[in-house]
N, C-alpha and C positions, 0 to 999 in steps of 0.2 A: 597542403599548398598554400605559401606564406602569399601576403599582399593580393589575395583574392578580392574583387571587387563587385560587391552584388548585394541583392536581398537576404534577410535572414527569416527564416521562418520555424515556429514552434508549433509542433502537435501533442496533444495530450491523450493518453491511450489507457485503457483497462479500469479498474476499480479505483474511483477518487479517492483521495484522502482529507485531511483537515489543513495538510500544507502543502498539498501539490501546486497549490496558486502562489504560494511563496516561492516555489521555484521558478513558476512562469514569470513574478514580478522580478525575479533576479536577472533572467534571460530578458526580459523585454525592455527592461531599466538600463542594463547594461549595453545592450544591442544598438539602442538609440543614441548612444553617447559615441559609437564608435564610427570613425571616418569614412572605412571601408564598406561600412554597412550602409546601403543606400535607402533600404526601405526594411521596416519590420511588418511582420504579416504571422498571424494567428491561423491555423488550419482548424477550419470548423468542424469538428467531430473526427479529430486525428487523421489516420490515412486516407480516409473517405472524403475528409475535404481537400484534400490534395487530388484524389483522382477527379474529383467533380470540379476543380478548380474553384474552390470555395473558400474565401480567407476574409478576415478581418484585418482592416489598416491599423495597425496598433499606434503608429504615427500619430493617429487624431484622436487618441485617448488623453486625457489630462491626467498628467503625471501623479497628482495626489490620488486619483482613483486607483492606478497602478501601483501606487503603493498601499492602499486599502488591501489589495489581493493576498499580500503578506498575512491578513487575519480572516479570509474568506475561505470557506469551505468547498470542496466539490470542484470540478473542472470547469472553470470560467468560460472557456471557449469550446467546450461539449468534448466529451470522450467517445470511446468507441470500443468495441469488440470486433475487430475485423481482422480475419487472417489472409495475408497476401497469398496467392499460389506459389508453388515451387518455380523459381525462374527457368529452372533446367527442363522442366515439363511443360510451361505455358509462360513464357515471358511478357506476354501482353499487357498486365497491371505495370510492371516495371517499365516497359516501353511509354506507357502513358506517363507513370510519373516523370521519366526523364523529358517528356514533350513539355510538361507543365513546368519543371523546373527552368528549363532553356527559355521558354515562354516568358517568365516573369525575372529571368535571371537570378536565380535562386541559388547562393553560392555558399550559405550557411545554414544547414539543417540539424535542429533540435527535436530530440524524441523524447519525451518526459512519461516513463511509465516502467513496468517491471520486467520480469523475465521476457515474456513473450515480445514485449515492447523493443526488449534490446535486442531480440532476434530480427526484428523487421527492420531495425536500424542498420545491424550488422549486413543484412542481404542487401538494403538500398543501396550502402556504401560500397559494397563488393559491385554491383551491376553497375554504377555510375563509373567505377575506375575501369572496370572492363570497356565501357563504352567509350572511354576518353573524355569524361565531362567532369572537371574540376568541381567540387563541392566538398566542403568540410563538415562530416557528420559526426554529431556529438550525441550521446545517450545522457538523460538527465534522469538519474533514478527517482524512485518511488515504490513503496510498497506498504501497507500496514503489515502484511504478513511477513516481512524482514527476512524474507526468502533468496534475496539477490546475493549470487554467489560473489567471493572476493574482496567483500566489502564488511566491514566490522559491523555496520547496521545499513539501515535503509530511511529515509526521509519519509514520515508519516507513520512509521512505526512507534515511537516513542510516545507521540499524543494519544495515538489509539490505545497504546500499553497504559497510559496514564488513566484514561477513561476507564478502560477495562478494571483496573487497581481499584480507582475511586469508586465505581459504582459498586462492585463487590463489598467494598467495606460498608457503603451505605446500604445496600441489601441484607449485608449481615444483621445490621440493628433491627430491619423490618421482619426479615424471616425468623427472628429467634424471641420475638415479642410476645407470642401468646404461649399460653400454658398447656395446649394441644400438640400432639405430635405433628411434625409437618416435614416433607421432604421438596427441597427447591432444586430445580435442573437448570442451569443457564447456558445457553449455547452461544459460544463465541466463534468468530470467522477464523478458518486457517483450513485449509485442503490438505496440504500434504506436510506443512511444516506448522509447529504448534507453539511459534513464537509469541503470538498473541494472547491466546489460552494461558500461555504460561506466566502473562502479566498477573495473573490472579495469586500467583504466589507471594507477590508484593502486597497484597491485602493478607495474605496468611503471615508474612513477617510483620506486620502489624498488629497480628492476634485479633483480624476481623474480617478473615476472608474463607473459603470454601473449606470443606473437610477432604474433598477428592478433587483431582484436577486429573483429566485424561487427555494426552494427546496423541495427534495422529503417528508420531515416531513409533510409538510401541502398540504391537497389536492390542486390541479391546476386547477382552474377556468377560461375556456379559454375564457368567455365571459370577466371575468374581467380583463383579460389578454390583450385583444383588445380593451377595454378602456380606460387601463392604457398607453397602447404603443400611442394611438391617444390623450389623453390629453397631455402627454410629448411632443409629436410631436408639436402641436400646440403650446405649450410654447416655446419650444426651437428650433424645428425644428430638431432636432437630437435626436433619442433614442438608448441606449445601454443596452441590456439586458442579463443577466447572467442566465443560466437554468441549472439544474442538468438533466442529461441524464435520471434519473430515476424518474423524476416529472411523477405523476401519476392524472388520474380526481377521483373525488369521489366515481366513479365505481369502480375504482382500476385499470383503464385501462392506459398502458404507452402511450405517445403521437404517437408514429410511430404504435403503435398496433391498433390504432383508424382507421389506413388505410393499413396495411398489417398484416400477421401473421409473429410472432417472433420466430427466431430458437432458440434453449435452448442448453447450454452447459452440460457437464457430471454430474454437481450438480444438474441439473433441473433449473439453472439461465437462464432468458430470456437474449437472445445477443443483448444488446441495442447499441445505436447511430443513429443518424438520426433526433432527436429530434429537434434541431435548424434548420434542413432543411425544417422540415416539418410544423413547425411555421411560418418560413419566405415565404414559399409557402402560407400559408394561410392568411399571412397580405398581400401579395401583391396580391391576390384576391380580397381584400375588400378595401385596400386603393392606390390610385397611388403615389406610393413613393418607392425609391430605396431602396431595403434590401439586405443585405449580411448575410449569414449565416457561423458560423466559428465553426470547431469543433476542440478543442485542442488534443483530441484523443491520441495517444503514448508520443506525446511530452511532456506533463504536468508530466509524471511518468519518464522520462528518461532525462529531462533537468538538468544534473550535473553540469553544468556551472552556475546553479542559485542554487545551493545546498546551504543550512543553514549549518553554523559550527555547530551549537547546536546540530542539525539533525545528522551529519555526525559523531560527537565524541559519542553521545549517543548512535546511531546505533553500533560502534565498540565496546563500553563498555558492550550493551546488550549481543553480543555474547561472549565477553571476560568472564563476569560474569556466564554466562550460563555453560561454561566450569569449571569455578572454584566452582560453587555451584554442579555440578555433580561430580567432582572428590571428594568433600567433602561427598558425599553419597546422595545427594539431587537428587528426580526423581518426576515425575508426575507434573512438576511446569514450570510456563511461567516467562521470566523476565520481571515486569512491571516498571512503572514509577509512582511515588506518588509527586505530586507538594506540596512542603512545602511553598513556596511563589512565587507570580507574579513579585512583584516590591522591591527589586531585585530579578531574578529568581532565585529559587532555587528547587532542584528535587533530589530524592533518589530512588535507585534501590530497588526493592522488588520482591519477589517470589510469584506468585499467582497459586493456584491450574489451573490446563490444563482446568478441566469442567467448569471454570468462564468464559472462553474466547471463548470455543468451541460452535460454531453456536448461539452466542448470541450478538446482534448487539448493540453499543450504537450509539445512534443520537444526533443530534444537540438538546439542550433543548428547548422545545417551545417557553419558556418566553425569549429565545434570539432573535426568530424570530419576524420581525415587520411585521403587516398584510398587504397585499395587494402587496405582492412582494416589499416592501420599502427598505428590507435592515435587518442587523441584530444590535442588541444592541451595546452599550458599553461593556457589559459582555464578547461578543465574542471577540471583539479587545484587551481587557485586556487578556484575556485567549490565543491567538494567536501570538500576536507581541513578545512577550519572545522566543517562538519557532523558528522564521525565522531570529534570530540574527546572525550577521557574516558571513564572507565568507570563503568557503572551496571547492577548485578545483583542478582539476587535474594541474600539472605543464605543460607547454606549451613548444611546440617544433615545430619551425619554424612556430609560431604562432597558432598552432593546439593542442590541448590536448593531453598528453601522457597517455594513458589509460593501464590498466595491460594486459599483452600478456603471459598468462600461457602456460606451455609446454602441459597439460593436456595428461600425460601419463596414460595408461591405467593400471590398477592392473591385473596381470594374473589370469585367471580362477581357480579356484582350482577343 
């Protein structure tokens, strides 16, 4: 719908990244420039903030601080893991959203997140249309998992991949320093898609990476794993292993699930973690060798000090272009990336239907994965290397990063 006049609202959802705030900066700064946008709000903790009528007034923030968001990790206005009910079974939450949007005359809605967030975006847009309320709804992608469908890659992935590759290279030097045998198992985030763990192959490419890499795209054979560890241990005396937190047996069980019951989040996803520790314990029970288990955990998604310049700029532009498209009358779309070439790297921004990204996971192509945990093919390296280029981080003050400090002034409830 063109020429809509009203407020713009951004919500952030799901796991943060080191560049999700760069997208927020793109949305906020561009929205503040638009004549048809009368106010710019940030939903406090995503869709929950909308339901609770809880917003920050972005118009009262300093432009300089908004620009610092480009290099500030995590979700500045707060994220959330909240699943809206099925509107066909219980439309009450959607009716509440519509009530709030009407009350504040919100005509532009931007949701910054991954698969589940794009699904939320899609459902809200459909409900508003059915209700006859004009509002342009746009998805702004983010996920370190890189599993959003239909786009070449997702903002957040490149910086996290750069952290994973760099840290493996650093670990390689530490884990091979002693003259005693040692096994180091490193757990990387990734539930069903192994894109982030695959980044360990970039360290391999530099000759300073893990010996074995296991992704969730391929069923995990625990006996083959033990054999591969012993084989490498006998050859070199040192073994470094990269494992996705979401690796499963052929029976479909997560590794920690073999020994304990896993909790689940609001979306029904198993709460993972502990894969490296479990495997380390099992190795220690079988082999008389020093074993270390390392879990990158939250650090891999918040390490803005290793952010890729390509990632930071693309994330910012994704937010900016979402606003520009919405003001032109575009709705029900997500900003995506289409690769034109890898060498030299060229990419163009495209607008994709929300339904393409909603609840559909893009996994690492099986043909890129070498058998028996040996790593990734050159195809993956050629795909990933252009994304991690350049350095972009916060200005240092007293040797420490100067992150954004927003005023976070609440919008008075009507």
